[in-house]
Each structure stands twice: as structure tokens, then as C-alpha cells.
N, C-alpha and C positions, 0 to 999 in steps of 0.2 A: 686069827680068832682073837677077839677082845677079851681080856681077862680083867674082870672088875671085882675088887675085894671091898665089901662094905661090912663094917662091924656094927653091932647093935647100938653102941654109943653114938656113932655118927648118924645113924638113922633116927634115933630119938632126938638128937639135936636138930636135925633137919625138920622134923615135925614141929617141935616147939618154936623154932625160929621161923618156920614157914607160916605160922599163925600171924606173926607180926608182919612178915614180908608181904603176905598176900594183901593186907589192907593198904600198905604203901604202894605196892605194884599196881593194884587196880586203879588207883588214882593217877598214877603216872601213865599207864598204858591206855586207859579208857577215859580218863577225865572225871570219873565218878566211881564210887564204891559199888560193889556187887551185893551189898548187904552182908550181915555178919557171917552167915553160912557160906555164901559165895566167896567172900574174902578168905575165909579159913581154908576152904577147899583149894582155891587158887594158890594160896601160899604153900600148902602142904605138897600139892602136886608140883608146883614150881620149885620147891626146895629139892625134891627128888630129881626133877629134870636138871636143875642147875648142878647138883652134885654128880649126877651121872655124866652130864656133858663135860664137866671139868675133868672127871676121871678118864673119859674116853679120849678127849682132846689133849690129855696130859698137861692141863693147866694147873700149875702150882701157885697158889696165892695164899699168903699168910701175913697177918698183922701180929708181930711178935708180942707175946704176953696177953693177947686178946683173941683167943680162938673162937669165942662166941660171936664176936664182931665179924670175923672172917666168914663163919658159917652164915651169918645173916646176910652178908653181901652176896654170897653164892646163891642163897635162897631167893633173895630179891631179884637178882639177874635172871634166874631160872623162871620166876613167876612173871617177870616182865616179858620174857621171850614167849612164854606160854600164852599170856594175854594178848600180845600183839598178833600171834598166829590165830587165836580164836577171833580176834577183831577182824582180821583179814577174811576169815571164813563167815563173817556176819553175826557172830555171837557177841554178847556183851553190850549191845546197843541199848541206850536208855530210851524207853518208850514213854512218851508223854500222854 
């Protein structure tokens, strides 16, 4: 059984950092933004996904003295993974 411990501070940081990470990740994974709301949702969900995956896979990543940058990288990676999966399923295509 997987034992995951998440404190409220970590979750709050994931949400805040996810807002920025979603905007960056949507441009990397899809080549265009998803709009303000889409970027925000992708970033927040991606931040949680990145954090949970890092915890489950026992990935320890830290930039000494800069915990917010560490969390931003985790959120960005999670958001990129999420958006690549959604893209493979046919979501996020830009319709002209």
C-alpha cells in the first residue's frame, strides 16, 4: 500500500505555483495556451499530479535555499505530463 503524506502548506504551494506552471506547460506541450482558465486548471491539476507522482515514485528533488523553485519545477513537469496525455487523447487541439 502506498502511504502519501501531504500537508496543507505543500498543497497551497502546489496551487499557487500551478497557476504559473500551467501557462508555461500549455505552451510547451500544446504549442499554444489554453486561455486563462484552461492554463490555470492545467497548472493546478498538473501541480497535484507532479507532487503525487514524485511522492509515489520516491523522487526527491530540491534546489537548496529555493523551495518555491523546486515546487514550480515539480508542478511544471506534472502539468506537461497531464497536457501530453490529454493531447494524445485528442484534447487541447487548437481549432481555427
